[in-house]
N, C-alpha and C positions, 0 to 999 in steps of 0.2 A: 659695893653697889647695893642700893636699897631694894629689898624685895617688894614687888608691886602688891598693893593691898588686894584683899579678896574681891572687893567691889570692882577694882580695875581689871582683875583677871577674868571676872565674869563678863564684864562689858566687852573685853577683847575677844572672848570666845564666841560671842553672839555673831550669827551670820548676817546681821543687819548693820548698817552704818548709823552710828550715834555720834552726835556732836552738839556743842552748845556755843552760843554767841552772846555777846553783851548787847546793850540797847543800840549800839552803833553798828552792829552786824559784824564785829570782829570775833574770830574764833577764840574760845577759851578752853575747849576740850574736844578731843575726838578719840574714838576707839580705833582698834587696828584695822577694821574694815574701811576706814576713811580713805586709805590709800587707793583701794580699788575704785571707790566712788569718784575720787579726784581724777584718777587715770581715765575712767569711762567718760568723764566730762571734759577731757582734753586739757587737763592742767597737771601734768606729771611733776612740775616743779613744786607743787604743793602737797606731795605725798609724804614727805618727812615731817613727823609731828613737831619736833623742836623748831624746825624752820618756819612752820606755818602758824604756830600759836601767836595770836595778835594780828594775823593777816585778815583782810576783809573777805567775808564769805562771797562777796560779789565778784572777787577775782576768780572764783571757781565756777559760780553759776552765771555764765555770760549770756545764756539764752534769755531773751527779753521776757518771754511769757512766764517762765518759771520765776524770774526775779520779781516781776510784778505781783504774782500770786503770793510770794513770800513776804513782800513788803506789806501787802494788804492784810495778810494773816497776822503779822507782827503788830500792826496797828490795832486790829480787832482785839487781840489778846491783851495788849497794853491798856486798852480802854475798858477792859472787863466785860466785853460783849459775848465772850465765849470762853470756855475752859480748855478746849483743845480743838484743833482743826486738822483735816486730812484731805488729800486729793491725789489723783494719779497724774503722772507726766511721762512722756516718752524720753528715752535717752539713746541716741544713735551711736553706733560704733561702726568701724570699717566693715564688719561682717554682717551685722543685723541690727534691727531696732528692738530695744527692750522697753518694758513698761515698769516703772517704779511707783510705789506708794509713798508719799511724803506725809509725815505726821509731825505736828509741832504743838508744844505746850509751853506755858510761861514758867519762868523761874522767879520765885517771889521771895522777898524779904519782908515778912509781915504783910502789909497790904500793898506794898510797892513791887512792881515788876522790875526785876534787875537784868533779865536776859531771857533767852529762849532755848529750849531743848528740841533738837530735830532728830528724826530717825527716818531712814529710807530703806525699803525692802523691795527686792525684785519680785514682782508678781506676774512676770511674763507668762508662765504656764497657765495660771488661772485666768489671766486676761484673754489668752488665746482660746481657752475653753469657753469662756463667756461669748466670745465672737462666734465660735462654732454654733453655740445654742441660738444666738440671735439670727445668724445666717440661715440655719436650718428652719427655725420658726418662720422666718419671712418666706423662705422657699415653699414650705408646706402650706402657708396661709393662702397662697395663690393657686393651690392644686386641688382639683375636684375629681381626679381620676385615680383609682387605686394603683394602676400601673405607673402613673406619673409619680405618685407618692413614693413608691418603692424605688424608682430610679433616682429621684431627688435625694432621698435619704442615703442611698448607696454612694452617690457622688459626693455628698457632703462629708460622710464618714471617711471615705478613702482620701479625700483631698485634705481635710483639716485634722484628722486624728492620726495621721501617719500610720495607718494600718495597711496590711498587704492584701486583705480580702474581706468581703462582706457577704453574708448570707441572711436572707429574710424569709421566714416561714409564716404562713397564715393558717388558722384553724379552719378546717372544712365545715361548712354549715350543716352538712348532712350527718357526718360521722364524728365530728370534732377532732379528726385526725389532723396532725400538723403536716402541712405539705410545703415543700420548698417552692417559693413563688419567684424569687429573684436571687441571683448570686453574681458576684463580680470578683475575679482574682483567684478563685479556687481552680485547681487543676483537675479535681475529681469530676467524674461523670455525675449528672444530676441525681440519678437514682442512688448511686453510692454515697454521694455527699449527704443526701437526705437521710439515708440509713445511719451514717456515721454521726450526724449532728443531732438526730432525734433525741437520744438520751440527755444531751445537754439542754435542749429546749424543754423537755419534760421536767428536768430537775429545776431549771430556773422558774418555771411556772408553778411548780409544787412548793418551793420555798418562798416565792414571791419577791425575789431579789436577784441581783447580778451574781453569776457564778463564773469561776475561772478554772480552766483546765490546762495543764502543761502538756505539750507534745514534744516529740523529739526535735521538731524544727521550729519551736516557738510556743506561744500560748494562744488560747482561744477564750474570748470573753463573751458571755451570753447574757442578754437582758430580756426579761419577760415583757410582753405587750398585753396589757389587760385594760378593761374599762368597766364601768358600772354594769354593762350588759353581759360581761363574762370574758372569756379568753379571746384575744385577737390573734396572737401569735408570739413570735420571738425573733430576736436579731442577734447574730453572732459576728464578732470581729476576730480576725486572725492576725497576729503580730509575730513576725519572724524573729525580731530582736526584742526580747522582753525589756520593758522600760524599768527604770528604778522604782523601788516600792512606792515612793510618794507620787511619782508620775502615774503608776498603775492605779492608785486610789483615785487620782483625778480623772483618769480615763474611765474608770468604772462609774463614777458619779455622772460624768457627761453622758455616757452611753445610757444610763438609767433614765436621765431626763429626755434624751432624744427618743428613746423607746416610747416614753409616755406621749411625747408630741406626735410620734408616728401613729400610735394607736388612735389618738384623737383625730388625726387627719384621715385615717382609713375609715373611721366611723362616719366622719363628715362626708367622705366620698360615697359611702354606701347610702347615706341618707339622701344626698343629692340625686343619686341614681333612682332610688325608690320614689322620691317625690316626682321626678321627671316622668317615670313610668306611670305613676298614678294619674298625673295630669293628662298624659297621652291617652290612657284608657278612658278617662272622663270625657275628653273631647270626642273620642270615637263613639262613646256611648250616647252623647248628645246628638251627634249626627245620625247615628243609627235609629234612635227613637224618633227623630224628626222625619226620616225617610219612611219608617214603618207607619207612622201616623198618616202620612200622605198617601201611602199605598193601600191602606185598609179599605177606604170607601170605594175606589175604583175596582178593587178585587171583588167586593161585594156586588157591585153593579154587573161585572162580567159574569159572576156566578149566577146571578138572578136571570140575566138575559139568556145564558146557555140553558138553564133549566126550562125557561119558557119556550125556547126553540125546540127542545127535546119533546115537550108536551104537544106542540103544534104539528110537528112532523114525525111523530113517533113510529110511523110505518116505514120510514125511509132508512134502511140499514146504514147507508153511507153517512147521512147526517147524524144518526145515532152514534156511530163510531167516532166521528170527529167531535161531537158534543161531549162524549165521554172523555176524550183526550183533553178537551178544554177544562172540564171540571177537575180532572186529576192534577193538571198543572196549576189550576187556581188553588186547590187544596195544598199543594206543595209550597206555593208562594205564601199562602196564608199561614202555614206552619213557620215559615221563615220570618214573616212579619211578627208573629207572636214571640219568637225567639229574640228578634231584634228589640222589641219593646221590653222584654224581660232583661236583656243585657243593658239597654240604655237607661231604663228606669227601674233599677232593682229595688226590692223591698229593703227597708232600713234593717241593718243587722242588729240582732238582739242577743248579746253575749251573756252567757251565764255558765257557771261551773257544770261540767258534764264529762261523760266518758265517751270518746269517739268510737271505741269498740262497741259500745251499746248501740250507737247509730248504725254501725255496720250490721249488727245483729238484725235490726229492724228491716234494713234494705234487703239483706239476703233472705229473710223470711218471706217478704212480699214478692221476691223475684225468683222463687224456686222454679217457676215455669219457664223463665228465661233460660236457665241452665238445662232444664229437662228437654226442651225442644231441640237442643243441639247435643244432647247426651254428654254434657261436660261434668267433670268431677272437680270440685273446689276443695283444696287442702287449706285449712285455716290454722294458723298458729298465732297466739295472742299473748299479751303481756300478763304476767302473774306477779303481783297484783296489778290492776289497771292504773293508768295515768289519768289524772284529772286535768282538763284543759278548759279555757273559757271559749265556748262554742255557741253557735246558733244551730241547734240540732236540725231544724227544717232545711236551712240552706246547705248544711254539711251533707244531709241525706241526698240533696239534689246533686251535689258533686259526686258522691259515692255511686249513685245510680247511673250517672253519665259515664263514669269510668268503667263500671261493670258492663254496661251495654257495649261500649267500645271494645272491651276485652273479649266479650263473648262473640262479637261480630268478627273479630280478627282471629279467634282461635279455631283451628281445624276441628271439625266435628269429631266427638268421641275422645278429645284430649283432656289434659289437666290444666286447671288454673291454680295458682298459689296466692294466698293472701296472708302476709306476715306483718304483724305489728310488734314494735319494740320501743323501749325507752332509751334515748341517747344519753351519753354522759352528762350533758348539760340539763337533763330533766325533760327534754322535749319528747313528744310522741311522734313516732315514725311509722308509716304504713307503706308497704310495697305490694302491688298487685301485678302479677306476671302471667303472661300467656305465651305459648310457644308458636304463635303464628308467624307469617312472613314478616320480615323486618320492614320498618318504615324506611324509605329511600334516604340515603345520607344527605342529599340536597334538600329534602323536605323536613328532616328532623328539626333543624333550628327554627322552623316556621310554624310548628304544630299549634302553638298558642296564639298565633295571629288570628284576628277575627276575619272571617270569610275565607280562610285557607282550610281546605280539606282534601285529604288524599283518598277519602272514601266515596265511592260512587253515590250520588244523591245527597251527600252531606252538605250541611249549610255552612260549616266552618265557624259555628258560634258556640258549640258545646264546650270545647276545651278552653276557649277564651273566657267563657263565663265561669268555668271551674277555677281558672287562674285568678280571676277577679275576686271570687268568694274566698278562696284560700288566702290571698294577700290581705283581704279585709280582716281575716282572723290573725294576721301577723305571721303567717306561715309561708311555706314555699311548696311548689309543685314542679316536678321535673320528669322527663321521659328519656329512657335509654332503650336503644333498639339495635340488635346485632343479628346478622343472618343466621348464625349458628345457635343462638340462645333465645331468640324471640324478643318481646317487648316488655319492659317494666316501667310502671309509673310509680313515682315515689312522692309521698306527701309528708311534710313535717309541720307540726303544730307546736307552739310553745306550751310547755306543761306547767301545772301549778304544784301539785303534790301527788303522792301515791296514797291510795286508800287501802285499808286492810281487807278487801274483799277478794276472795280467791276464785279464779276462773281458770279452768284448764284448757288444753288444746281441744279442738273439735274438728270434725270432718263433715262437710255437707256434700253428700253424694247424690247427684241428680240422676244417676243411672240405676239407683236401687229402688 
């Protein structure tokens, strides 16, 4: 028996089907994988090579669409309009439908085409991965809510990636800490799962690529989610039955792409929310300015009439008492009108590089009397060295003054306030002002930044709304926390530029000394 040539042994060892046909479409060669191809196409009688050499390829490829594509490809190659062609086609079996890639090149003798060389390879896994990416991309394109993004991604991954569980973490805006925001399939409690997966999330973000960890019950694959703005979060898949190495590589690539799509979708959802909030504030501002403008003249008229009445009947104590009440109410309404105009038609923001702590220094220096009147002690801790931000110092001072007034009003007389500033891992400047006064009621806390809402007697409900507007125009955030046992803390975060080599230590401003 003649030993097969090296070329034949190599072709038989390949996992792809290779065969050649003449110009009439009759088989002239096939490798060992041909039998599986013929069997999959429903032609078991054509599996034996000696029996099928010389048979027509059309006896195997009975599916009309595939035959038409092959005939057109052969004609194109014979006419010299291409050097090779390829396309994908489905191939059904009793258990599943698989996808193959068909490639064809001409066999030439000089300038004449004498036949064609075909190869087919099973690309079902990569085809399915591509479908997962397309389906996920389409699902996320319709989503403008962060919660919905997380739900869609989890559903797509569990359905299409054959994973047993999914966990998604997002970076906290304030501390940059990773927090578990969505999980599906894990048996762990939320706190325990977050604690266990945090090292994997941090590792994936640190190396900037997918990481894999083996556990006693399977493997966990984690991909980082980042954008041009910084860290978004991370996503982890858990698979109880580890896939083959080549399938694992495919899973890692798909997860990496989906993580990037998810990060983009989350950023888009955040942008939509910010734009919607900004438009709502602008609409409220326009209405507020219009109302204030219409009220100003009538208030001036009421004030003038009341003062004339006081002059005419100044000897009547009852009239004097009621006129005084009118004037006090007019003054209160006039203050509200001024605040409304300030909120509705704010000065244009003028951003330049500056140190927010220096703005605090000026506010605290000018407001020492505010602390002294209530015998309050302010403990100050600041960044060393300071953080440079793009700020409008005048408008930021207005925010700090408003927050300081609110804190001193709420603090019990003779107690302490704390003012702590720090730099976050993402380079942002953070400030926390705390007082130990009574907590803001839980039902009122979510509304404290709404215009016209105030829990303070005589408050206009405009101060904190104006603070939020100014901080958001700086690209920052403002938040309030309030607990009965610990008091109230307001937190400001402003995006930072760079640190400067100027040293400033901690200080204490004692209004009781």
